[in-house]
N, C-alpha and C positions, 0 to 999 in steps of 0.2 A: 207727472211726466215720467217718474221712475217706473211706474207700472207699464207704461207704453214701451219704454226702453227695454224693460224685461221681456216683454212679448217679442220684440224684434230680436233681441239677443238670443232668446230660446229658439226662434225659428231658424236663425242662421247658425246657431251653435257657437256663439262667441260670448264674451262678457259684456255687461252693460257699459263698462268703461270703453270698450272697443267701439260700441255703437255711438257713444258720446264723442269719441275722437273723430269718427267719420262725420257726425253732424257738425262739429266745430272746425273741420278741416285741419285737424292736427296730424303731425307725422307719426310714424310708428305703426301704420296699418298697411299691410300689403295691398296692392292694387286689386287682386282677386277678392280679398275679403272686403275691401271698400265697395266693390261692385255688388257683392252679395248683400251687404247691408243696405245699400241704396235700393236694390231691387226689392228687398223685404220691406223697406220703408214704404215704397210705392205700392206694393201688393196689399199691405195692411192699411193703406190710406192714412199714413202718419202725416199730420200737419203740425209743424213746429209752432208752439205758442207764440202769439203775435209779439209779445214783449221780448222774445228771444230771437226773432228774425233779424237778419242783417247785422249791423254793428252792435257791439256791447252797449249797454245802457250808460256806462261810465258814471255810475253812481258811487258815492263815497258815504259810508255810514260814520257817524261821529258820536262817540259816547263821552260825555263830559261829567266829571265828578260833581261839579256845581256850576251854577250860573252867577253866583254872587261875586266871585273873584273876576275882575275885569279881563284877565288874560284869557280865560276860556271862551267867552263870547268873541274875543278878538280872533282866536284861532278859527272859530266857525265862520267868521266874516271873511277871513283870508281864503279859506277853502272854498266857500260858496261863491 
């Protein structure tokens, strides 16, 4: 995805972060820049990866130091 963002950013003359802000509907981008980025996305045929479309995945990663201690699997159970 970064490579594609870089292509769009280069075409419009903005940073990859700006392209990302536009894609994610975040504030801090002028309307003119937003429209330029959206036009470039359309011209370049950008398609957002399926797993990133719409709402966030709402996934949580959990790294546990061990599974022998009963408290850690209990954490995983509560989160899941």
